[in-house]
DRENKOL-560759 format. One record per residue: residue in three letters; x, y, z of N, C-alpha, C, O in turn. Coordinates in Angstrom, 1 decimal, decimal comma, always signed. Example, Ala and Ser with C-alpha at 12.3 -4.5 7.8 and 13.67 -1.06 7.14 Angstrom:
# residues 2
<aa->ala; nx->+13,2; ny->-5,7; nz->+7,8; cax->+12,3; cay->-4,5; caz->+7,8; cx->+13,2; cy->-3,3; cz->+7,8; ox->+14,2; oy->-3,3; oz->+8,5>
<aa->ser; nx->+12,8; ny->-2,2; nz->+7,1; cax->+13,7; cay->-1,1; caz->+7,1; cx->+12,9; cy->+0,0; cz->+7,9; ox->+13,4; oy->+1,1; oz->+8,0>
//
This chain:
# residues 73
<aa->unk; nx->+19,5; ny->+1,4; nz->+2,9; cax->+19,5; cay->+2,6; caz->+3,7; cx->+19,0; cy->+3,8; cz->+2,8; ox->+19,2; oy->+3,8; oz->+1,6>
<aa->unk; nx->+18,3; ny->+4,7; nz->+3,5; cax->+17,8; cay->+5,9; caz->+2,8; cx->+18,9; cy->+7,0; cz->+2,8; ox->+19,7; oy->+7,0; oz->+3,6>
<aa->unk; nx->+18,8; ny->+7,8; nz->+1,8; cax->+19,6; cay->+9,0; caz->+1,7; cx->+19,3; cy->+9,9; cz->+2,8; ox->+18,2; oy->+10,1; oz->+3,3>
<aa->unk; nx->+20,4; ny->+10,6; nz->+3,3; cax->+20,2; cay->+11,5; caz->+4,5; cx->+19,3; cy->+12,7; cz->+4,1; ox->+18,5; oy->+13,1; oz->+5,0>
<aa->unk; nx->+19,3; ny->+13,2; nz->+2,9; cax->+18,5; cay->+14,3; caz->+2,5; cx->+17,0; cy->+13,8; cz->+2,4; ox->+16,1; oy->+14,6; oz->+2,7>
<aa->unk; nx->+16,8; ny->+12,6; nz->+2,0; cax->+15,4; cay->+12,0; caz->+1,9; cx->+14,9; cy->+11,9; cz->+3,3; ox->+13,7; oy->+12,1; oz->+3,5>
<aa->unk; nx->+15,7; ny->+11,5; nz->+4,3; cax->+15,2; cay->+11,3; caz->+5,6; cx->+14,8; cy->+12,7; cz->+6,2; ox->+13,9; oy->+12,8; oz->+7,0>
<aa->unk; nx->+15,5; ny->+13,8; nz->+5,8; cax->+15,2; cay->+15,1; caz->+6,3; cx->+13,8; cy->+15,5; cz->+5,7; ox->+13,1; oy->+16,3; oz->+6,4>
<aa->unk; nx->+13,5; ny->+15,1; nz->+4,5; cax->+12,2; cay->+15,5; caz->+3,9; cx->+11,1; cy->+14,8; cz->+4,7; ox->+9,9; oy->+15,3; oz->+4,7>
<aa->unk; nx->+11,3; ny->+13,7; nz->+5,4; cax->+10,3; cay->+12,9; caz->+6,1; cx->+10,0; cy->+13,5; cz->+7,5; ox->+9,1; oy->+13,1; oz->+8,1>
<aa->unk; nx->+10,9; ny->+14,4; nz->+8,0; cax->+10,8; cay->+14,9; caz->+9,3; cx->+9,4; cy->+15,4; cz->+9,6; ox->+8,8; oy->+15,1; oz->+10,7>
<aa->unk; nx->+8,8; ny->+16,3; nz->+8,8; cax->+7,4; cay->+16,8; caz->+9,1; cx->+6,4; cy->+15,7; cz->+9,2; ox->+5,5; oy->+15,8; oz->+10,1>
<aa->unk; nx->+6,5; ny->+14,8; nz->+8,3; cax->+5,5; cay->+13,7; caz->+8,3; cx->+5,6; cy->+12,8; cz->+9,5; ox->+4,6; oy->+12,4; oz->+10,1>
<aa->unk; nx->+6,9; ny->+12,5; nz->+9,9; cax->+7,1; cay->+11,7; caz->+11,1; cx->+6,6; cy->+12,4; cz->+12,3; ox->+6,0; oy->+11,8; oz->+13,2>
<aa->unk; nx->+6,8; ny->+13,7; nz->+12,4; cax->+6,4; cay->+14,5; caz->+13,6; cx->+4,9; cy->+14,5; cz->+13,7; ox->+4,3; oy->+14,3; oz->+14,7>
<aa->unk; nx->+4,2; ny->+14,7; nz->+12,5; cax->+2,8; cay->+14,8; caz->+12,5; cx->+2,2; cy->+13,4; cz->+12,8; ox->+1,2; oy->+13,3; oz->+13,5>
<aa->unk; nx->+2,8; ny->+12,4; nz->+12,2; cax->+2,3; cay->+11,0; caz->+12,5; cx->+2,4; cy->+10,7; cz->+14,0; ox->+1,5; oy->+10,0; oz->+14,5>
<aa->unk; nx->+3,5; ny->+11,1; nz->+14,6; cax->+3,6; cay->+10,8; caz->+16,0; cx->+2,5; cy->+11,5; cz->+16,8; ox->+2,0; oy->+11,0; oz->+17,8>
<aa->unk; nx->+2,2; ny->+12,8; nz->+16,4; cax->+1,1; cay->+13,5; caz->+17,1; cx->-0,2; cy->+12,8; cz->+16,9; ox->-1,0; oy->+12,7; oz->+17,8>
<aa->unk; nx->-0,5; ny->+12,4; nz->+15,7; cax->-1,8; cay->+11,7; caz->+15,4; cx->-1,9; cy->+10,4; cz->+16,2; ox->-2,9; oy->+10,1; oz->+16,7>
<aa->unk; nx->-0,8; ny->+9,7; nz->+16,2; cax->-0,8; cay->+8,4; caz->+16,9; cx->-1,0; cy->+8,6; cz->+18,4; ox->-1,6; oy->+7,9; oz->+19,1>
<aa->unk; nx->-0,3; ny->+9,7; nz->+18,9; cax->-0,5; cay->+10,0; caz->+20,3; cx->-1,9; cy->+10,4; cz->+20,7; ox->-2,4; oy->+10,0; oz->+21,8>
<aa->unk; nx->-2,6; ny->+11,0; nz->+19,8; cax->-4,0; cay->+11,4; caz->+20,0; cx->-4,9; cy->+10,1; cz->+20,1; ox->-5,9; oy->+10,2; oz->+20,8>
<aa->unk; nx->-4,5; ny->+9,1; nz->+19,5; cax->-5,4; cay->+7,8; caz->+19,6; cx->-4,7; cy->+6,8; cz->+20,4; ox->-5,0; oy->+5,6; oz->+20,3>
<aa->unk; nx->-3,8; ny->+7,2; nz->+21,3; cax->-3,1; cay->+6,3; caz->+22,3; cx->-2,4; cy->+5,2; cz->+21,6; ox->-2,5; oy->+4,0; oz->+22,1>
<aa->unk; nx->-1,6; ny->+5,5; nz->+20,6; cax->-0,8; cay->+4,4; caz->+19,9; cx->+0,7; cy->+5,0; cz->+19,9; ox->+0,9; oy->+6,2; oz->+20,1>
<aa->unk; nx->+1,6; ny->+4,1; nz->+19,7; cax->+3,0; cay->+4,5; caz->+19,5; cx->+3,4; cy->+4,1; cz->+18,1; ox->+2,9; oy->+3,1; oz->+17,5>
<aa->unk; nx->+4,4; ny->+4,8; nz->+17,5; cax->+4,9; cay->+4,4; caz->+16,2; cx->+5,5; cy->+3,0; cz->+16,1; ox->+5,5; oy->+2,4; oz->+15,1>
<aa->unk; nx->+5,9; ny->+2,4; nz->+17,3; cax->+6,4; cay->+1,1; caz->+17,3; cx->+5,3; cy->+0,0; cz->+17,0; ox->+5,6; oy->-1,1; oz->+16,6>
<aa->unk; nx->+4,1; ny->+0,4; nz->+17,3; cax->+3,0; cay->-0,6; caz->+17,1; cx->+2,6; cy->-0,7; cz->+15,6; ox->+2,0; oy->-1,7; oz->+15,2>
<aa->unk; nx->+3,1; ny->+0,2; nz->+14,7; cax->+2,8; cay->+0,1; caz->+13,3; cx->+3,9; cy->-0,7; cz->+12,6; ox->+5,1; oy->-0,7; oz->+13,1>
<aa->unk; nx->+3,6; ny->-1,3; nz->+11,5; cax->+4,5; cay->-2,0; caz->+10,7; cx->+5,4; cy->-0,9; cz->+10,1; ox->+5,0; oy->+0,2; oz->+9,8>
<aa->unk; nx->+6,7; ny->-1,2; nz->+9,8; cax->+7,6; cay->-0,3; caz->+9,3; cx->+7,2; cy->+0,3; cz->+7,9; ox->+7,4; oy->+1,5; oz->+7,7>
<aa->unk; nx->+6,7; ny->-0,6; nz->+7,1; cax->+6,3; cay->-0,1; caz->+5,8; cx->+5,1; cy->+0,8; cz->+5,8; ox->+5,0; oy->+1,8; oz->+5,1>
<aa->unk; nx->+4,1; ny->+0,5; nz->+6,7; cax->+3,0; cay->+1,4; caz->+6,9; cx->+3,4; cy->+2,7; cz->+7,5; ox->+2,9; oy->+3,8; oz->+7,1>
<aa->unk; nx->+4,3; ny->+2,7; nz->+8,5; cax->+4,8; cay->+3,9; caz->+9,1; cx->+5,5; cy->+4,8; cz->+8,1; ox->+5,3; oy->+6,0; oz->+8,0>
<aa->unk; nx->+6,3; ny->+4,1; nz->+7,2; cax->+7,0; cay->+4,9; caz->+6,2; cx->+6,0; cy->+5,5; cz->+5,2; ox->+6,1; oy->+6,7; oz->+4,8>
<aa->unk; nx->+5,0; ny->+4,7; nz->+4,8; cax->+4,0; cay->+5,2; caz->+3,8; cx->+3,2; cy->+6,4; cz->+4,4; ox->+3,0; oy->+7,4; oz->+3,7>
<aa->unk; nx->+2,8; ny->+6,3; nz->+5,6; cax->+2,0; cay->+7,4; caz->+6,2; cx->+2,9; cy->+8,6; cz->+6,4; ox->+2,4; oy->+9,7; oz->+6,2>
<aa->unk; nx->+4,1; ny->+8,4; nz->+6,9; cax->+5,0; cay->+9,6; caz->+7,1; cx->+5,3; cy->+10,2; cz->+5,8; ox->+5,4; oy->+11,5; oz->+5,7>
<aa->unk; nx->+5,5; ny->+9,5; nz->+4,7; cax->+5,8; cay->+10,0; caz->+3,4; cx->+4,6; cy->+10,8; cz->+2,9; ox->+4,7; oy->+11,9; oz->+2,4>
<aa->unk; nx->+3,4; ny->+10,2; nz->+3,0; cax->+2,2; cay->+10,9; caz->+2,6; cx->+1,9; cy->+12,2; cz->+3,3; ox->+1,6; oy->+13,3; oz->+2,7>
<aa->unk; nx->+2,1; ny->+12,2; nz->+4,6; cax->+1,9; cay->+13,4; caz->+5,4; cx->+3,0; cy->+14,4; cz->+5,0; ox->+2,7; oy->+15,6; oz->+5,0>
<aa->unk; nx->+4,2; ny->+14,0; nz->+4,8; cax->+5,3; cay->+14,9; caz->+4,4; cx->+5,0; cy->+15,6; cz->+3,1; ox->+5,2; oy->+16,8; oz->+3,0>
<aa->unk; nx->+4,5; ny->+14,8; nz->+2,1; cax->+4,2; cay->+15,4; caz->+0,8; cx->+3,1; cy->+16,5; cz->+1,0; ox->+3,2; oy->+17,5; oz->+0,3>
<aa->unk; nx->+2,1; ny->+16,2; nz->+1,8; cax->+1,0; cay->+17,2; caz->+2,0; cx->+1,6; cy->+18,4; cz->+2,7; ox->+1,3; oy->+19,5; oz->+2,2>
<aa->unk; nx->+2,4; ny->+18,3; nz->+3,7; cax->+2,9; cay->+19,4; caz->+4,4; cx->+3,9; cy->+20,2; cz->+3,5; ox->+3,8; oy->+21,5; oz->+3,6>
<aa->unk; nx->+4,8; ny->+19,6; nz->+2,8; cax->+5,7; cay->+20,3; caz->+1,9; cx->+4,9; cy->+21,0; cz->+0,8; ox->+5,3; oy->+22,1; oz->+0,4>
<aa->unk; nx->+3,9; ny->+20,4; nz->+0,2; cax->+3,1; cay->+21,0; caz->-0,8; cx->+2,4; cy->+22,3; cz->-0,3; ox->+2,3; oy->+23,3; oz->-0,9>
<aa->unk; nx->+1,8; ny->+22,1; nz->+0,9; cax->+1,1; cay->+23,2; caz->+1,6; cx->+2,1; cy->+24,4; cz->+1,9; ox->+1,8; oy->+25,5; oz->+1,7>
<aa->unk; nx->+3,3; ny->+24,0; nz->+2,4; cax->+4,3; cay->+25,1; caz->+2,7; cx->+4,8; cy->+25,8; cz->+1,4; ox->+4,9; oy->+27,0; oz->+1,4>
<aa->unk; nx->+5,0; ny->+25,0; nz->+0,3; cax->+5,3; cay->+25,6; caz->-1,0; cx->+4,2; cy->+26,6; cz->-1,5; ox->+4,5; oy->+27,6; oz->-2,0>
<aa->unk; nx->+3,0; ny->+26,1; nz->-1,3; cax->+1,9; cay->+27,0; caz->-1,8; cx->+1,8; cy->+28,3; cz->-1,0; ox->+1,6; oy->+29,3; oz->-1,6>
<aa->unk; nx->+2,1; ny->+28,2; nz->+0,3; cax->+2,1; cay->+29,4; caz->+1,1; cx->+3,2; cy->+30,4; cz->+0,7; ox->+3,0; oy->+31,6; oz->+0,6>
<aa->unk; nx->+4,4; ny->+29,8; nz->+0,4; cax->+5,5; cay->+30,7; caz->+0,0; cx->+5,2; cy->+31,3; cz->-1,4; ox->+5,4; oy->+32,5; oz->-1,6>
<aa->unk; nx->+4,6; ny->+30,6; nz->-2,3; cax->+4,2; cay->+31,1; caz->-3,6; cx->+3,2; cy->+32,2; cz->-3,4; ox->+3,3; oy->+33,3; oz->-4,1>
<aa->unk; nx->+2,2; ny->+32,0; nz->-2,6; cax->+1,2; cay->+33,0; caz->-2,4; cx->+1,7; cy->+34,3; cz->-1,7; ox->+1,3; oy->+35,4; oz->-2,1>
<aa->unk; nx->+2,7; ny->+34,1; nz->-0,8; cax->+3,3; cay->+35,3; caz->-0,2; cx->+4,1; cy->+36,1; cz->-1,2; ox->+4,2; oy->+37,3; oz->-1,2>
<aa->unk; nx->+4,9; ny->+35,4; nz->-2,1; cax->+5,6; cay->+36,0; caz->-3,1; cx->+4,7; cy->+36,8; cz->-4,1; ox->+5,0; oy->+37,9; oz->-4,5>
<aa->unk; nx->+3,6; ny->+36,1; nz->-4,5; cax->+2,7; cay->+36,8; caz->-5,4; cx->+2,1; cy->+38,0; cz->-4,7; ox->+1,9; oy->+39,0; oz->-5,4>
<aa->unk; nx->+1,8; ny->+37,9; nz->-3,4; cax->+1,2; cay->+39,1; caz->-2,7; cx->+2,2; cy->+40,2; cz->-2,7; ox->+1,9; oy->+41,4; oz->-2,8>
<aa->unk; nx->+3,5; ny->+39,9; nz->-2,4; cax->+4,5; cay->+40,9; caz->-2,3; cx->+4,8; cy->+41,6; cz->-3,6; ox->+5,1; oy->+42,8; oz->-3,7>
<aa->unk; nx->+4,7; ny->+40,8; nz->-4,7; cax->+4,9; cay->+41,4; caz->-6,1; cx->+3,6; cy->+42,0; cz->-6,7; ox->+3,7; oy->+42,6; oz->-7,7>
<aa->unk; nx->+2,5; ny->+41,8; nz->-6,0; cax->+1,2; cay->+42,4; caz->-6,5; cx->+0,7; cy->+41,6; cz->-7,7; ox->-0,1; oy->+42,2; oz->-8,5>
<aa->unk; nx->+1,0; ny->+40,4; nz->-7,8; cax->+0,5; cay->+39,5; caz->-8,9; cx->-0,8; cy->+38,8; cz->-8,5; ox->-0,9; oy->+38,3; oz->-7,4>
<aa->unk; nx->-1,7; ny->+38,9; nz->-9,4; cax->-3,0; cay->+38,1; caz->-9,2; cx->-4,0; cy->+38,8; cz->-8,3; ox->-4,9; oy->+38,2; oz->-7,7>
<aa->unk; nx->-3,8; ny->+40,1; nz->-8,1; cax->-4,8; cay->+40,8; caz->-7,3; cx->-5,9; cy->+41,4; cz->-8,2; ox->-5,6; oy->+42,2; oz->-9,1>
<aa->unk; nx->-7,1; ny->+41,0; nz->-7,9; cax->-8,2; cay->+41,5; caz->-8,7; cx->-9,1; cy->+42,2; cz->-7,7; ox->-9,7; oy->+41,7; oz->-6,8>
<aa->unk; nx->-9,3; ny->+43,5; nz->-8,0; cax->-10,1; cay->+44,4; caz->-7,2; cx->-11,5; cy->+44,3; cz->-7,7; ox->-11,8; oy->+44,4; oz->-8,9>
<aa->unk; nx->-12,5; ny->+44,1; nz->-6,8; cax->-13,9; cay->+44,0; caz->-7,1; cx->-14,5; cy->+45,4; cz->-6,9; ox->-14,4; oy->+46,0; oz->-5,8>
<aa->unk; nx->-15,1; ny->+45,9; nz->-7,9; cax->-15,8; cay->+47,1; caz->-7,8; cx->-14,9; cy->+48,3; cz->-7,5; ox->-13,7; oy->+48,1; oz->-7,4>
<aa->unk; nx->-15,5; ny->+49,5; nz->-7,4; cax->-14,6; cay->+50,6; caz->-7,1; cx->-13,7; cy->+51,0; cz->-8,2; ox->-13,9; oy->+50,7; oz->-9,4>
<aa->unk; nx->-12,6; ny->+51,6; nz->-7,8; cax->-11,6; cay->+52,1; caz->-8,8; cx->-10,4; cy->+51,3; cz->-8,8; ox->-9,5; oy->+51,5; oz->-9,6>
//
C-alpha cells in the first residue's frame, strides 16, 4: 500500500490523466495499473514543479528580486 501523503501528491496527475483519457474516449480502467501509476506520477511531478515555479516567481516579484529594467532610468 502507498502512504496516504504520497497518494495526495498524485491527485493532480490522476485528475489530469482522467481528463486526457476522457478526450480520447478511454477510461482509466482500460490502462494497466502500472502504466496508470507511471503516467499519473509523471503528470503530478510536472504540475507540482510548475506550481512551485509560479510561487517562486510571485515571491520574487513581491520582493522585487530579479527585475531588470531595460533602458530609461
